[in-house]
Each structure stands twice: as C-alpha cells, then as structure tokens.
Steps between C-alpha positions, in 0.01 A plus 500: 500500500163373372458141400459445125474130412496365149139452399389150599346343196391154408703407195499167320372168623802363684482454872790429730541384857737537790543189714568563868696206641712392795873501432637146503177299502320692225178476705231744383443787742155661514430840651778715354383844384706694246436847358576558131663837432564705189743791535478442879124556491267224625278338238341204680560226756483124457483223761640149456233231518513152650710387203751781566415671171435865426320538168558826316264641237633574150719807531662751269869461419732663745700460817320462831627459853352313795467605863424259783180591684475179704720190512355155567486445878844407635685578175709778345614546140822324403686781327354782295157485341523467121456786256234406246583564135177455303549433128293617202310170513427537873750241620788550742863539395731334753862543401521373142181294501128565478275335755148505639600424860765617744559355846561725799666318790433564867688357794388429854335231705137603466472561873331813622715728722495367855432140391759230547 
C-alpha cells in the first residue's frame, strides 16, 4: 500500500522539544536520532544535541508517531516512544495538560558493545 502522509506544514509560531535523558540520573543524552511519522509515513528525522534536546519546527495539529533510528551509544529506550499530539496552537498535549517539552528516557550504561 502506498505511503500517504498528512501534508507537513508549518503552522503557528509555537515550537516544542523532546528531551532525551538517562533514566534515573536525568543526564542529557546526545546522539539519539528519531524519525517523525504521519500515517506511518516518514516526514523528517531529528538528532538530539549536546543538551539532549530535539527541537521541532512549528507543525500542523495532528497525531504523529516516532521511530527510533539510532539510540545514544550504550542506551536503549525505556518503554515505548511517545505519540505526539500537536494542538491547534502548535504545543503538545500530554494526557490532560499542554506542554512545550516531553522527556524520553533511555536506559543503559553508555558503554559501547564489547567495552567493560
């Protein structure tokens, strides 16, 4: 079946971020790469910077999913990646609250495979 994503558009002025962090310590984790999907079709990828943040452009309202392209070295996601619910004003809806930032937790020791 062909891929038919919702049209990616730049709506509003609001920006939001995902914070990639270590479970437990809350330490920022750079180097994670996530793909944003609409109707299971890839739209774009973002990489977490040295501060652990992924900065999203203003986006149209809707529901988007995330797919892991690359985890920070030595880490794996703690649980499922969040589903992003973008509001009319370009913020995120998380449960019953509106926010501009969600945290995605990863667990591991930061060691590369084969290191001890």
